[in-house]
C-alpha positions as CSV (number, residue, x, y, z in Angstrom):
1,X,52.8,31.2,137.2
2,X,52.9,27.5,137.8
3,X,49.5,25.7,137.7
4,X,48.9,22.7,139.9
5,X,47.8,19.6,138.1
6,X,46.8,17.4,141.0
7,X,44.0,16.4,143.3
8,X,44.1,17.7,146.9
9,X,42.2,15.5,149.3
10,X,40.5,16.3,152.6
11,X,37.2,15.6,154.3
12,X,35.6,18.0,151.9
13,X,38.0,17.5,149.0
14,X,38.9,20.3,146.5
15,X,39.5,18.9,143.1
16,X,42.2,21.0,141.4
17,X,42.9,20.5,137.7
18,X,44.9,22.5,135.2
19,X,44.6,26.2,135.8
20,X,42.1,26.3,138.7
21,X,39.6,24.7,141.1
22,X,37.0,22.7,139.4
23,X,34.8,21.7,142.3
24,X,34.6,21.2,146.0
25,X,33.5,17.6,146.5
26,X,31.5,16.2,149.4
27,X,33.2,13.9,151.9
28,X,32.0,10.7,150.1
29,X,34.0,11.8,147.0
30,X,37.1,12.8,148.9
31,X,39.2,10.0,147.4
32,X,38.7,10.1,143.6
33,X,39.9,7.0,141.8
34,X,42.9,7.0,139.4
35,X,40.3,6.8,136.6
36,X,38.5,9.9,137.8
37,X,41.8,11.8,138.2
38,X,42.7,10.9,134.6
39,X,39.4,12.2,133.3
40,X,39.7,15.4,135.3
41,X,43.3,15.9,134.2
42,X,42.0,16.7,130.7
43,X,39.7,19.4,132.0
44,X,36.2,18.2,131.1
45,X,33.4,20.7,130.9
46,X,31.2,18.2,132.8
47,X,31.8,14.8,134.5
48,X,28.6,13.2,135.6
49,X,28.7,10.2,137.8
50,X,25.5,8.8,139.1
51,X,23.4,11.9,139.8
52,X,26.3,14.2,140.4
53,X,28.4,16.5,138.2
54,X,32.0,16.3,139.6
55,X,32.9,19.5,137.8
56,X,30.3,21.7,139.4
57,X,30.1,19.6,142.6
58,X,26.3,19.6,142.4
59,X,23.9,16.7,142.6
60,X,22.1,18.0,139.4
61,X,20.8,14.7,138.0
62,X,17.4,13.2,138.5
63,X,16.8,9.5,138.9
64,X,13.8,8.0,137.2
65,X,12.0,4.7,137.7
66,X,14.0,2.2,139.8
67,X,17.4,3.6,138.9
68,X,19.8,3.3,141.8
69,X,23.2,4.5,142.7
70,X,26.1,2.2,143.4
71,X,29.9,2.2,143.7
72,X,32.2,0.6,141.2
73,X,35.1,-1.5,142.6
74,X,37.4,1.6,142.3
75,X,35.0,3.7,144.3
76,X,33.5,5.7,141.5
77,X,29.8,6.4,141.4
78,X,27.6,4.5,138.9
79,X,23.9,4.1,138.2
80,X,22.3,0.7,137.9
81,X,19.4,0.4,135.4
82,X,16.8,-2.4,135.0
83,X,16.0,-1.8,131.3
84,X,12.3,-1.0,132.1
85,X,12.1,2.8,132.2
86,X,15.1,3.5,134.5
87,X,17.3,6.4,133.5
88,X,19.0,9.5,134.8
89,X,18.4,13.0,133.4
90,X,20.4,16.2,133.5
91,X,19.0,19.5,132.4
92,X,20.0,20.7,129.0
93,X,23.4,22.5,128.9
94,X,25.7,23.8,126.3
95,X,28.3,21.5,127.8
96,X,26.4,18.5,126.4
97,X,26.0,19.7,122.8
98,X,28.1,19.3,119.7
99,X,27.0,22.6,118.4
100,X,28.4,24.7,121.3
101,X,31.9,24.6,119.7
102,X,31.4,22.2,116.9
103,X,33.3,19.5,118.7
104,X,32.3,17.1,121.5
105,X,34.1,14.2,123.1
106,X,32.1,11.9,125.2
107,X,34.0,9.3,127.4
108,X,32.0,6.8,129.3
109,X,31.9,3.4,131.0
110,X,29.1,0.9,130.5
111,X,28.4,-2.5,131.9
112,X,25.7,-4.3,129.8
113,X,23.9,-6.9,132.0
114,X,22.3,-8.6,129.1
115,X,22.8,-9.1,125.4
116,X,19.1,-9.1,124.6
117,X,17.2,-6.0,125.7
118,X,13.6,-6.4,126.6
119,X,12.6,-2.8,125.8
120,X,14.4,-2.0,122.5
121,X,13.4,0.1,119.4
122,X,13.9,0.3,115.7
123,X,15.6,-2.8,114.3
124,X,16.5,-4.0,117.7
125,X,18.7,-1.6,119.7
126,X,18.6,0.6,122.8
127,X,20.1,4.0,123.4
128,X,22.6,4.0,126.2
129,X,22.8,7.7,126.6
130,X,22.4,10.9,124.5
131,X,20.8,14.3,124.1
132,X,17.7,14.8,122.1
133,X,14.0,14.5,121.6
134,X,11.7,14.5,118.6
135,X,12.4,17.6,116.6
136,X,15.5,18.3,118.7
137,X,17.8,15.3,118.1
138,X,21.5,15.9,118.7
139,X,23.6,12.7,119.4
140,X,23.2,9.3,120.9
141,X,25.2,6.2,122.0
142,X,23.6,2.9,121.0
143,X,23.9,-0.8,121.7
144,X,22.2,-3.5,119.6
145,X,20.5,-6.6,121.0
146,X,22.0,-9.9,120.2
147,X,19.0,-10.7,118.0
148,X,18.1,-7.8,115.7
149,X,16.8,-7.2,112.2
150,X,20.1,-6.1,110.8
151,X,22.4,-8.9,112.1
152,X,24.4,-6.6,114.3
153,X,24.9,-8.5,117.5
154,X,27.3,-6.9,120.0
155,X,27.4,-3.6,118.0
156,X,28.2,-0.5,120.0
157,X,27.8,2.8,118.1
158,X,27.5,6.5,118.3
159,X,25.5,8.8,116.0
160,X,25.0,12.5,115.3
161,X,21.7,13.6,113.9
162,X,20.0,16.6,112.4
163,X,17.4,18.1,114.6
164,X,14.5,16.5,112.6
165,X,16.0,13.0,113.0
166,X,16.0,10.5,110.2
167,X,19.3,8.8,109.4
168,X,22.3,9.8,111.5
169,X,26.0,9.7,110.8
170,X,27.8,7.3,113.0
171,X,30.6,5.0,113.8
172,X,30.5,1.5,115.3
173,X,32.5,-1.4,116.7
174,X,31.2,-4.9,116.6
175,X,33.2,-7.3,118.7
176,X,32.3,-9.7,121.5
177,X,30.5,-8.2,124.5
178,X,30.5,-10.1,127.7
179,X,27.6,-9.4,130.0
180,X,28.5,-7.8,133.4
181,X,31.9,-6.7,132.2
182,X,32.8,-3.0,132.0
183,X,33.6,-1.4,128.7
184,X,35.3,1.9,128.2
185,X,33.8,3.8,125.2
186,X,34.7,7.2,123.7
187,X,32.8,9.1,121.0
188,X,34.2,12.0,119.1
189,X,31.9,14.4,117.1
190,X,34.0,16.9,115.2
191,X,32.2,19.3,112.8
192,X,35.2,21.6,112.6
193,X,37.9,19.2,111.4
194,X,36.9,19.5,107.7
195,X,39.0,18.1,104.8
196,X,38.5,16.7,101.3
197,X,37.8,13.3,102.9
198,X,35.5,14.7,105.6
199,X,34.0,17.9,104.2
200,X,31.6,18.3,107.1
201,X,33.8,16.7,109.8
202,X,33.5,13.2,111.3
203,X,32.4,10.8,114.0
204,X,34.9,8.5,115.7
205,X,34.4,5.7,118.1
206,X,37.0,4.1,120.5
207,X,36.5,0.9,122.5
208,X,38.8,0.3,125.4
209,X,41.2,3.0,124.3
210,X,41.5,1.8,120.7
211,X,40.1,3.8,117.7
212,X,37.8,1.4,115.8
213,X,36.0,3.5,113.2
214,X,35.7,7.0,111.7
215,X,32.8,8.1,109.5
216,X,31.9,11.3,107.7
217,X,29.2,13.7,108.9
218,X,28.6,14.5,105.2
219,X,27.3,11.0,104.6
220,X,23.9,12.2,105.7
221,X,24.4,16.0,105.5
222,X,24.5,16.3,109.3
223,X,24.7,19.8,110.7
224,X,24.6,19.6,114.5
225,X,22.3,22.0,116.3
226,X,21.6,22.6,119.9
227,X,18.2,22.0,121.4
228,X,16.6,22.1,124.9
229,X,16.3,18.3,125.4
230,X,18.1,17.0,128.6
231,X,21.0,14.7,128.7
232,X,19.7,11.2,129.5
233,X,21.7,8.2,130.7
234,X,20.0,4.8,130.2
235,X,17.9,5.9,127.3
236,X,17.8,8.4,124.4
237,X,14.4,9.9,124.0
238,X,12.4,7.5,126.2
239,X,11.7,4.9,123.5
240,X,14.1,2.2,124.6
241,X,16.0,1.4,127.8
242,X,19.5,0.0,128.6
243,X,19.8,-2.7,131.2
244,X,23.1,-2.6,133.1
245,X,25.2,0.1,134.7
246,X,26.7,3.3,133.5
247,X,29.8,4.8,135.2
248,X,31.3,8.2,135.0
249,X,30.5,10.1,131.7
250,X,33.0,12.9,130.8
251,X,32.4,15.7,128.3
252,X,35.1,17.7,126.5
253,X,34.5,20.6,124.2
254,X,37.4,19.5,122.0
255,X,38.7,16.3,120.4
256,X,40.9,14.5,122.9
257,X,44.1,13.1,121.5
258,X,44.2,9.3,121.1
259,X,47.1,9.2,123.6
260,X,44.8,10.7,126.3
261,X,42.0,8.3,125.6
262,X,44.5,5.5,126.0
263,X,45.6,7.0,129.3
264,X,42.0,7.0,130.5
265,X,41.7,3.3,129.6
266,X,45.0,2.5,131.4
267,X,43.8,4.3,134.6
268,X,40.5,2.5,135.0
């Protein structure tokens, strides 16, 4: 049997990827961008854009504060956040957890609108997105303010945590960030790819399709677990808030090859 690997468009478009139909999209999503098609081609378990999951076809996200939906130049949905309580939440799902299969790839677009966040936490950073709450921490993506207590301006990072919190195992990239310019980020959490170098697996971070860092989960004895906290975009566990915009966020229950991550970058 031959499987179609394309996107069929109509007034109520059916997105067909890999071995079957992923979702029946509403009319306003009838023309997915080249970037969205590239994300769907790798069969994500979830693809949240604004308040909608394009895999299920449902508007399952909740907007909080003054968060508002917008369209990117390519037509994709995004959410705009003012950095003062705004965020989007999606109910807890196995699709958002590292512990479901021991591997999680998170591919996302962000547009920081400032380099100095007004509502930060810790040494001077905000959580851009993640899944967790006190006692149920899982993973987070982070951005540091330009002025912070650790001299980490422009640093973008991703961390996996034990449920109790404390220190997390993470990877980072620290190169120039230009406000209001979109950045393509990819985090890989892999607790199954064990080796002498990575006895408990690793965390990887890509920026604009290029692998920038790999770190061991064993550094802080991280054993990912699954909790009931929601996925949040624009914050982590409601202690800091990202100012800017977040585009589509794709989740995969496996580690995407570097070539596919580069293909996502080329398509945006």
